[in-house]
C-alpha positions as CSV (number, residue, x, y, z in Angstrom):
1,M,112.9,-60.7,1.2
2,D,110.4,-61.3,-1.7
3,L,111.5,-60.9,-5.3
4,V,109.1,-59.1,-7.7
5,I,109.9,-59.5,-11.4
6,V,108.5,-57.2,-14.1
7,E,109.4,-56.6,-17.8
8,S,110.9,-53.1,-17.8
9,P,113.3,-51.1,-15.6
10,T,110.8,-48.1,-15.7
11,K,108.0,-50.3,-14.4
12,A,110.3,-51.8,-11.7
13,K,111.3,-48.3,-10.5
14,T,107.7,-47.2,-10.3
15,I,106.5,-50.3,-8.4
16,S,109.4,-50.1,-6.0
17,R,108.0,-46.7,-4.9
18,F,104.7,-48.2,-3.8
19,I,105.8,-51.3,-1.9
20,G,107.9,-51.7,1.2
21,K,111.6,-52.6,1.7
22,S,110.7,-56.2,2.2
23,Y,110.4,-56.5,-1.6
24,T,113.2,-56.5,-4.2
25,V,111.8,-55.3,-7.6
26,E,113.8,-56.4,-10.7
27,S,113.3,-56.2,-14.5
28,S,113.7,-59.1,-17.0
29,F,114.2,-56.5,-19.8
30,G,111.4,-58.2,-21.8
31,H,111.5,-61.8,-23.0
32,I,114.4,-63.9,-21.6
33,R,113.8,-66.8,-24.0
34,D,112.9,-67.0,-27.7
35,L,113.1,-69.2,-30.7
36,P,116.6,-69.4,-32.3
37,K,117.5,-67.0,-35.0
38,S,119.6,-69.4,-37.0
39,K,117.0,-72.1,-37.6
40,I,113.2,-72.5,-37.6
41,G,113.1,-73.8,-34.1
42,I,109.7,-75.6,-34.5
43,D,109.5,-79.4,-34.4
44,V,106.6,-79.8,-36.9
45,K,106.6,-83.6,-36.7
46,H,106.1,-83.6,-32.9
47,D,103.0,-81.5,-32.3
48,F,104.8,-78.2,-33.4
49,E,106.9,-78.1,-30.2
50,P,108.9,-74.9,-30.0
51,K,112.6,-75.1,-29.1
52,Y,113.4,-72.1,-27.0
53,E,116.8,-70.7,-26.1
54,I,118.2,-67.9,-24.0
55,P,119.7,-65.2,-26.2
56,K,123.3,-64.0,-25.4
57,K,122.1,-60.6,-24.4
58,A,119.7,-62.1,-21.9
59,E,122.2,-64.4,-20.2
60,P,123.5,-61.9,-17.6
61,V,119.9,-60.9,-16.7
62,V,118.9,-64.6,-16.2
63,S,122.0,-65.3,-14.2
64,R,121.2,-62.3,-11.9
65,L,117.6,-63.3,-11.5
66,K,118.5,-66.9,-10.6
67,Q,120.8,-65.6,-7.8
68,L,118.1,-63.3,-6.4
69,A,115.4,-66.0,-6.8
70,E,117.5,-68.5,-4.8
71,K,117.8,-66.0,-1.9
72,A,114.1,-64.9,-2.0
73,N,111.4,-66.2,0.2
74,R,108.9,-65.8,-2.6
75,V,109.1,-65.0,-6.3
76,I,106.3,-62.8,-7.5
77,L,105.8,-62.5,-11.3
78,A,104.3,-59.1,-12.0
79,T,104.4,-58.9,-15.8
80,D,101.6,-57.4,-17.9
81,E,98.2,-59.1,-17.8
82,D,98.0,-59.7,-21.6
83,R,99.2,-62.8,-23.6
84,E,102.7,-61.5,-23.9
85,G,103.0,-60.7,-20.2
86,E,101.7,-64.1,-19.3
87,A,104.2,-65.8,-21.7
88,I,107.1,-63.8,-20.2
89,A,106.0,-65.0,-16.7
90,W,106.0,-68.6,-17.9
91,H,109.4,-68.3,-19.6
92,L,110.7,-66.9,-16.3
93,M,109.5,-69.9,-14.5
94,Q,111.2,-72.2,-17.0
95,A,114.5,-70.3,-17.2
96,L,114.8,-69.8,-13.4
97,N,113.7,-73.4,-12.6
98,L,110.8,-72.2,-10.6
99,E,108.4,-75.1,-11.5
100,N,110.1,-77.6,-9.3
101,G,108.0,-76.7,-6.3
102,K,111.0,-75.8,-4.1
103,K,110.2,-72.1,-4.2
104,S,106.9,-70.3,-3.6
105,V,105.9,-68.6,-6.8
106,E,103.0,-66.3,-7.3
107,R,101.5,-64.5,-10.3
108,I,100.0,-61.0,-9.9
109,A,98.4,-58.8,-12.5
110,F,97.0,-55.2,-12.6
111,H,95.9,-52.8,-15.3
112,E,97.3,-49.7,-13.7
113,I,100.5,-49.0,-11.8
114,T,99.2,-47.2,-8.8
115,K,99.8,-47.9,-5.1
116,D,96.3,-49.2,-4.5
117,A,96.3,-51.4,-7.6
118,I,99.7,-52.9,-6.7
119,L,98.9,-53.6,-3.0
120,A,95.5,-55.1,-4.0
121,A,97.3,-57.4,-6.5
122,L,99.8,-58.5,-3.9
123,K,96.9,-59.5,-1.6
124,H,95.2,-61.5,-4.3
125,P,97.8,-63.5,-6.3
126,R,96.6,-66.0,-8.9
127,A,97.9,-69.0,-10.8
128,L,99.6,-68.7,-14.2
129,D,97.0,-68.7,-17.0
130,R,98.2,-71.4,-19.3
131,S,95.5,-70.6,-21.8
132,L,97.0,-67.1,-22.3
133,V,100.5,-68.7,-22.5
134,D,99.3,-71.2,-25.2
135,A,97.7,-68.4,-27.1
136,Q,100.9,-66.4,-27.2
137,Q,102.9,-69.5,-28.2
138,A,100.5,-70.4,-31.0
139,R,100.9,-66.8,-32.4
140,R,104.7,-67.0,-32.1
141,V,104.8,-70.4,-33.7
142,L,102.6,-69.3,-36.6
143,D,104.7,-66.2,-37.1
144,R,107.8,-68.4,-37.4
145,L,106.3,-71.0,-39.7
146,V,105.0,-68.3,-42.1
147,G,107.8,-65.8,-41.8
148,Y,110.9,-67.9,-41.7
149,E,110.6,-68.8,-45.3
150,L,108.6,-65.8,-46.5
151,S,110.9,-63.1,-45.1
152,P,113.9,-64.0,-47.2
153,F,111.7,-63.9,-50.3
154,L,110.8,-60.2,-49.3
155,W,114.5,-59.5,-48.8
156,R,115.3,-60.7,-52.4
157,K,112.3,-59.0,-54.1
158,I,111.6,-55.9,-52.2
159,R,114.1,-54.8,-49.5
160,Y,116.5,-56.5,-47.0
161,G,115.3,-56.5,-43.4
162,L,111.6,-56.7,-44.0
163,S,109.6,-59.0,-41.8
164,A,106.8,-61.3,-42.8
165,G,104.5,-63.3,-40.5
166,R,100.9,-64.0,-39.6
167,V,99.9,-60.3,-39.7
168,Q,102.1,-59.0,-42.5
169,S,101.1,-61.8,-44.9
170,V,97.4,-61.2,-44.5
171,A,97.9,-57.4,-44.7
172,V,99.8,-57.8,-48.0
173,R,96.9,-59.9,-49.4
174,L,94.4,-57.3,-48.3
175,V,96.4,-54.5,-50.0
176,V,96.6,-56.6,-53.2
177,E,92.8,-57.3,-53.1
178,R,92.1,-53.6,-52.5
179,E,94.4,-52.6,-55.4
180,R,92.7,-55.0,-57.7
181,A,89.3,-53.6,-56.7
182,I,90.6,-50.1,-57.5
183,Q,91.8,-51.2,-60.9
184,A,88.5,-52.9,-61.6
185,F,86.5,-49.8,-60.5
186,I,84.4,-48.3,-63.3
187,K,84.6,-44.5,-63.1
188,D,81.3,-42.5,-63.2
189,E,80.9,-38.8,-63.1
190,Y,78.4,-36.7,-61.2
191,W,77.9,-33.0,-60.8
192,T,76.4,-30.8,-58.1
193,V,75.0,-27.3,-58.4
194,E,75.6,-25.0,-55.4
195,A,74.0,-21.6,-55.0
196,A,74.8,-18.7,-52.6
197,F,71.7,-17.1,-51.3
198,S,71.1,-14.0,-49.3
199,P,67.8,-13.1,-47.5
200,A,65.9,-10.2,-49.0
201,G,67.4,-6.9,-47.9
202,K,70.7,-8.6,-46.6
203,A,72.8,-8.7,-49.8
204,G,76.5,-9.0,-49.4
205,A,79.1,-11.6,-48.3
206,N,78.0,-11.5,-44.6
207,G,74.4,-12.4,-45.4
208,R,75.2,-15.3,-47.8
209,F,74.7,-18.9,-47.1
210,P,75.3,-22.0,-49.4
211,A,72.6,-24.4,-50.6
212,I,72.8,-27.5,-52.8
213,L,70.4,-28.4,-55.6
214,H,68.3,-31.1,-54.0
215,S,65.4,-31.9,-56.4
216,A,63.9,-31.1,-59.8
217,N,60.4,-31.8,-61.1
218,G,59.4,-33.0,-57.7
219,K,62.1,-35.7,-57.6
220,A,65.2,-35.8,-55.3
221,L,68.4,-35.9,-57.3
222,G,69.9,-38.5,-55.0
223,K,73.5,-39.1,-53.8
224,M,75.0,-39.1,-57.4
225,G,73.4,-35.7,-58.1
226,I,73.5,-34.8,-61.8
227,Q,75.0,-37.4,-64.1
228,T,76.6,-35.3,-66.9
229,E,78.2,-31.9,-67.4
230,T,75.7,-31.1,-70.1
231,A,72.7,-31.7,-67.7
232,A,74.5,-29.6,-65.1
233,K,74.9,-26.7,-67.5
234,E,71.2,-27.0,-68.5
235,F,70.2,-26.6,-64.8
236,L,72.5,-23.5,-64.6
237,D,71.0,-21.9,-67.7
238,R,67.5,-22.3,-66.2
239,L,68.4,-21.2,-62.7
240,T,70.6,-18.2,-63.5
241,G,68.5,-15.1,-63.0
242,A,65.4,-17.0,-61.7
243,S,63.3,-15.8,-58.8
244,Y,63.5,-17.9,-55.5
245,R,61.3,-18.2,-52.5
246,V,61.5,-20.1,-49.2
247,L,59.4,-23.2,-49.5
248,N,59.8,-24.7,-46.1
249,I,61.8,-24.2,-42.9
250,A,62.3,-27.2,-40.6
251,V,63.8,-26.8,-37.1
252,K,64.6,-29.7,-34.8
253,E,66.6,-30.4,-31.8
254,V,69.5,-32.8,-32.2
255,H,71.4,-34.6,-29.3
256,R,74.9,-35.7,-29.9
257,N,76.7,-38.2,-27.5
258,P,80.4,-38.4,-26.9
259,A,82.7,-41.2,-28.2
260,P,83.6,-43.9,-25.7
261,P,86.9,-43.9,-23.9
262,F,90.0,-45.0,-25.8
263,T,90.9,-48.6,-26.8
264,T,94.3,-49.4,-28.3
265,S,93.0,-48.9,-31.9
266,T,91.0,-45.8,-31.3
267,L,93.9,-44.2,-29.4
268,Q,96.2,-44.9,-32.4
269,Q,93.7,-43.4,-34.8
270,E,93.1,-40.2,-32.9
271,A,96.7,-39.7,-32.1
272,A,97.4,-39.9,-35.8
273,R,94.6,-37.5,-36.7
274,K,95.1,-34.9,-34.0
275,L,98.8,-35.2,-33.1
276,G,100.4,-36.6,-36.3
277,F,101.8,-39.6,-34.3
278,S,102.5,-43.0,-36.0
279,A,101.0,-46.1,-34.4
280,K,104.5,-47.1,-33.2
281,Q,105.2,-43.7,-31.7
282,T,101.8,-43.6,-29.9
283,M,102.4,-47.0,-28.3
284,M,105.9,-46.2,-27.2
285,I,104.7,-43.1,-25.5
286,A,101.7,-44.8,-24.0
287,Q,104.0,-47.6,-22.7
288,R,106.1,-45.0,-20.8
289,L,103.0,-43.3,-19.4
290,Y,101.7,-46.7,-18.2
291,E,105.0,-47.7,-16.7
292,N,105.3,-44.4,-14.8
293,G,101.8,-44.9,-13.4
294,H,100.0,-42.2,-15.3
295,I,97.6,-44.2,-17.4
296,T,96.0,-47.6,-17.3
297,Y,97.2,-50.5,-19.5
298,M,97.4,-49.4,-23.1
299,R,96.7,-52.7,-24.8
300,T,92.9,-53.2,-24.5
301,D,89.8,-53.6,-26.6
302,S,87.4,-52.7,-23.8
303,V,85.6,-49.4,-23.3
304,N,84.7,-50.1,-19.7
305,L,85.7,-47.7,-16.9
306,A,86.1,-48.8,-13.3
307,E,83.5,-47.5,-10.8
308,S,86.3,-45.5,-9.0
309,A,87.1,-43.8,-12.4
310,L,83.4,-43.0,-13.0
311,A,83.1,-41.4,-9.6
312,A,86.4,-39.4,-10.1
313,A,85.2,-38.2,-13.5
314,H,82.0,-36.9,-12.0
315,D,83.8,-35.0,-9.4
316,V,86.4,-33.5,-11.8
317,I,83.7,-32.4,-14.3
318,G,81.8,-30.6,-11.5
319,A,84.9,-28.9,-10.3
320,E,86.3,-27.9,-13.7
321,F,83.1,-27.2,-15.7
322,G,80.2,-27.0,-13.3
323,K,77.1,-29.0,-12.3
324,A,75.4,-28.4,-15.7
325,Y,77.9,-30.7,-17.3
326,Q,77.6,-33.6,-14.8
327,L,75.6,-36.7,-15.6
328,D,72.9,-37.9,-13.2
329,A,74.2,-41.4,-13.6
330,P,77.4,-42.7,-15.3
331,R,77.4,-43.3,-19.0
332,R,78.4,-46.9,-19.8
333,Y,79.4,-48.2,-23.2
334,A,79.1,-51.7,-24.6
335,T,82.2,-53.3,-26.1
336,K,81.4,-54.1,-29.7
337,S,84.3,-56.4,-30.6
338,K,83.9,-60.1,-30.2
339,G,86.1,-61.7,-27.6
340,A,86.9,-58.4,-26.0
341,Q,88.6,-58.8,-22.6
342,E,86.0,-57.2,-20.4
343,A,88.2,-57.6,-17.3
344,H,90.4,-54.9,-18.7
345,E,89.5,-51.2,-18.7
346,A,89.6,-48.7,-21.4
347,I,92.7,-46.5,-21.6
348,R,92.3,-43.6,-19.0
349,P,94.4,-41.5,-16.7
350,T,95.0,-43.2,-13.3
351,D,94.3,-39.9,-11.6
352,L,91.8,-37.8,-13.4
353,R,92.6,-34.9,-11.1
354,L,95.9,-34.5,-13.0
355,T,94.2,-32.4,-15.7
356,S,97.3,-31.6,-17.8
357,G,100.2,-33.7,-19.1
358,R,102.6,-30.9,-18.5
359,G,103.0,-31.9,-14.9
360,L,104.1,-35.5,-15.6
361,G,107.8,-34.9,-15.9
362,A,107.9,-37.5,-18.7
363,K,111.0,-37.4,-20.9
364,E,109.4,-38.7,-24.0
365,R,108.6,-36.1,-26.6
366,G,104.8,-35.7,-27.0
367,A,103.9,-37.5,-23.7
368,D,102.1,-34.5,-22.4
369,K,100.1,-34.2,-25.6
370,L,99.1,-37.8,-25.6
371,Y,98.2,-37.7,-21.9
372,D,96.0,-34.6,-22.6
373,L,94.3,-36.5,-25.4
374,I,93.5,-39.4,-23.1
375,W,92.3,-37.2,-20.3
376,K,90.0,-35.2,-22.6
377,R,88.5,-38.3,-24.2
378,T,87.9,-39.9,-20.8
379,I,86.3,-36.8,-19.2
380,A,84.2,-36.1,-22.3
381,S,82.8,-39.6,-22.2
382,Q,81.2,-38.8,-18.9
383,M,79.8,-35.3,-19.7
384,R,76.3,-34.4,-20.8
385,E,75.4,-34.7,-24.4
386,A,75.6,-31.7,-26.7
387,V,72.3,-30.2,-27.8
388,L,72.1,-28.6,-31.2
389,E,69.4,-26.8,-33.2
390,Q,69.4,-28.1,-36.8
391,T,67.7,-26.0,-39.4
392,S,66.9,-27.1,-42.9
393,V,65.6,-24.5,-45.5
394,D,64.1,-25.5,-48.8
395,I,64.3,-22.8,-51.5
396,R,62.3,-23.2,-54.7
397,A,63.2,-21.7,-58.0
398,E,60.3,-20.1,-60.0
399,T,61.1,-22.2,-63.1
400,P,59.1,-24.9,-65.0
401,G,61.1,-27.6,-63.3
402,E,60.6,-26.0,-59.8
403,E,64.1,-26.9,-58.8
404,T,64.6,-26.9,-55.1
405,F,67.8,-26.1,-53.2
406,R,68.4,-27.2,-49.6
407,A,70.5,-25.4,-47.0
408,T,71.2,-26.9,-43.6
409,G,72.8,-25.4,-40.5
410,L,73.6,-26.2,-36.9
411,V,73.6,-23.9,-33.9
412,V,74.9,-25.2,-30.6
413,S,72.3,-24.7,-27.8
414,F,74.3,-26.5,-25.1
415,D,77.9,-27.5,-25.8
416,G,78.1,-30.4,-23.3
417,F,81.0,-32.7,-24.0
418,I,82.0,-30.6,-27.0
419,R,83.5,-28.1,-24.6
420,V,86.3,-30.6,-23.9
421,Y,86.6,-32.9,-26.9
422,T,85.2,-34.0,-30.2
423,E,86.3,-37.1,-32.1
424,G,88.3,-36.6,-35.3
425,R,87.3,-37.9,-38.7
426,D,89.5,-39.2,-41.5
427,D,87.2,-37.6,-44.2
428,D,85.4,-34.2,-43.9
């Protein structure tokens, strides 16, 4: 019997459905070792060596895993493929005494919990990545060195229970710098003049369209518009009752491409805009969707999609929306962030044929909504671009200043990806 160890009971339950009875799948319930709570736990004088211990609540888990490991032919560490998962695997090796060479130990990783992915990982085990382990330890040590003395200060000055560390400390500084910039900001006013026009013979609310004062005396007013209320009123006095004529009409075709598939940060942003979820709520629900095998790994900064996912998206788009919406070749996105882990995928459904989150059977509130958001973003990224007709109309006033208003409008010629999904914005 081979022992497979993962972090969570949900993940263990899902994986156990995909592999045979020759495997025992157990959960470590997260980290089984950590720095002590009662002291700093870092030997600063000896190369910042961390002093780990097994928390009381983890002792029964470690004891059970030790017993199972002793009986197993192989121990397979199947924790997540990020820094934290690699560190958990390393801590398991330490706590279960698996580094002595007496037991066959393998490390497997996968970015989606599906039968094909699990079986492929079991066929291709790898060594523990010590670089990832060291990276996680460095972050943990830095957190402790910064936070162990700074957190009590926050408890005294702000509120008990607040945590400070490498992230929070920098975030506080950014907030302070931003607040100082706001305080130092010099206010300046600007005014805009908007008119409601109707084509000749089409008076009434249905025929009206808005236009903004764009230029005067042959010069564009610029982004700041009119600088003072007095100047704005002077324009109004001249323009009220004036005659107007269409000076120019410009029509052009505009192509709009879809946003790339979700990364961790873009998923959090869109879930906040469209669903009202906090970042913590989004990640908790995404974690469950991942552990139940419904989406790929949710901690990623890559916008890549696997070839199998691109092919599946093409088929689903044809079946759901028709050939007109299918791309001739897959659309591929370049990851912009430096150091992005290109081995990972973007966040996507593991089975794009599951078009709605209502069939998941997930217990978490909002899981169906988050799944639908991920499905739509993934599918839209592989649909044809939207084609729009943009019209700009310049309308000149018959005044000495020849003030010109500009109205713009868009008409959708072909909706393309817009039929499924459009990215939200923080500011309209």
